[in-house]
Every structure is written in structure tokens, then in C-alpha cells.
N, C-alpha and C positions, 0 to 999 in steps of 0.2 A: 187441831186437825191438820195433818200433813198429807197432801195428795201428791202422788208421783205419777209421771207419765212413762209408759213403756211402749215401745214399738220395735219393729224389726228393721234391719238395715236397708230394706227395699224402700224405706221412707225417703231416702235421699235428702234429708234435711241438712241445711248448712250447719257447720260446726258451731258457729256463734249462737244459733238458736238452741242447739243441744246443750251447750254450756250454760246459756242464760236461764233456761228453764229446767236444768238438771234432768234432762230426758235420758232414760235408760234405753240403750240400743242393744237388742239381741241379734247377733250376726247370722246372716245366711251363709251357706257354703256356695262357693262359685267354682266351677270347673271349666277349664279350657283344655279339651282333649284329656291327656293323662295327668295334668297338673291341677290339683285342688287347693283352694285357698279359703281362709275364713275372712269374710268381708270386713273391711275396716281394721282388721288385725294383721293379716298377711298381705293384704292387697288394698291400696288406697283407691279412692274414686278415680283419681287421675291415672293410676296404673291400670285400672280396669278399662278405661276408655282407650288407653294406648294399646293394650292387648287386643281390644276389639278391632282396632284399626289394622293391627299387624298379624293377627292370628288367622290361620286358614280355616278354623272351625269357630262357630258361634259358641258363646258361653252357655253353660247349663247351670241352673241354680237349684238349691234345695232349701226349703223353709226350715227355720229352727224347730227343733223338737219341742213338744210340750214340756219335757223335763228341763230344757234350757230356760223356758219361761218360768217354770216353777222355781228354779234356782234363783232367778232374778227377783221374783216376787218375795222369796224368803229373805234375800239380802236386803231388799228395801224395807221389809217389815222389821228386820233386825235393826235397821237404821232409824226406825221410828215412823215409817209410813203407816197411816191409818186407812188410806184408800189408794187405789191404783186405777188409773185410766189407761186402758190398752187401746192403741190406735193401729188399725191396719189400713194401709192405703187401698188395697183391693182385698176382698174376701178370698183368701188363698188357703193353701195347706197349713198356714201358720196356726189357724184356730181349729182345724179339723182334729177331732179326737179330744178336744178340751171338754171335759165333763166336770163342771163344778160340783164339788162334794157338798154335803149338808152344811158344812161350816162356811161355805162361800156363797155369796149372792152375786149374780151378774145380771145386768140389764142391757141386752143388746139394744142399740139405738136403731130404731126402724126408720125407713124412708117416711118422710112427712114429719118427723120429730125435729127438735131444734138443733140436733147435731147431725153430722154426716154419717151415712152408713159405714160400718166398719169400726165404729167406736164402741167399746165395751166398758162399762163402769163396773168396777169390782171392789167390793169391800174386802179388806184384808182379814183373812181368817185369824182367829186368836191363836190357833196352833202354829201359825207362821211367826208370830211375835216372840 
């Protein structure tokens, strides 16, 4: 059984943890005025904070689309993942609109359970493999 972890780039995890645990990061979009960037691809964390210090406007962000997560899930399934743990730092737009189909089972972790809110355990649908 191979379990993989997926989160979005708002997680702000250090790179060594991402590498050590093979965590998949689905990037947010970040906009400073007219300039839009893909987090961690077009804009490093250091560049983000430098722009925050120098920009006359505050940044705006957009959560990844459900399709971006689906693409990542399919990629991980093709690599042999039999289960996926999706972690959200805050319940945001990242998971809005996610409607597991009949081939997928998710168990949102509720307050009072052994894991933090925002963690979703997902079995990988056979159709993704």
C-alpha cells in the first residue's frame, strides 16, 4: 500500500519536508495588481515576501481548481498510489465543489477525531490507476 500526501501551496511547508515525504503541492495563483504568478513555479516564497514589502497593493490569491487536484491524483495513481491524504490548512475554496463520485470514498476528518480538521482521506479510484 502506497499512501501519498497532497496539499496546496498555502501550506507553506519547508522544502525539506516536501522532499522527505514526497508531498505533492498543487499551486495557488497569486496576483499583485496586474501581475499574476503560479505559486512556487513563477514566484518563490522569498520573492512573494519581497513583493509584499515593496508592492503598493496587497496580493490576491486563487485556490487551485478541482481539475488541478484531479490531475495530481491521476498522476499519483499512475505512479502506484493506492491512497491519497489531502490536507488543507484552512477549509477554503480548495475543496469547494469537490464531489466524490461513486468510485471514490472520502472521509472528512471531523473536530474531535484523531487528526486535524481539513484532512481528507481518499482512496484512489480504480479508474485513476
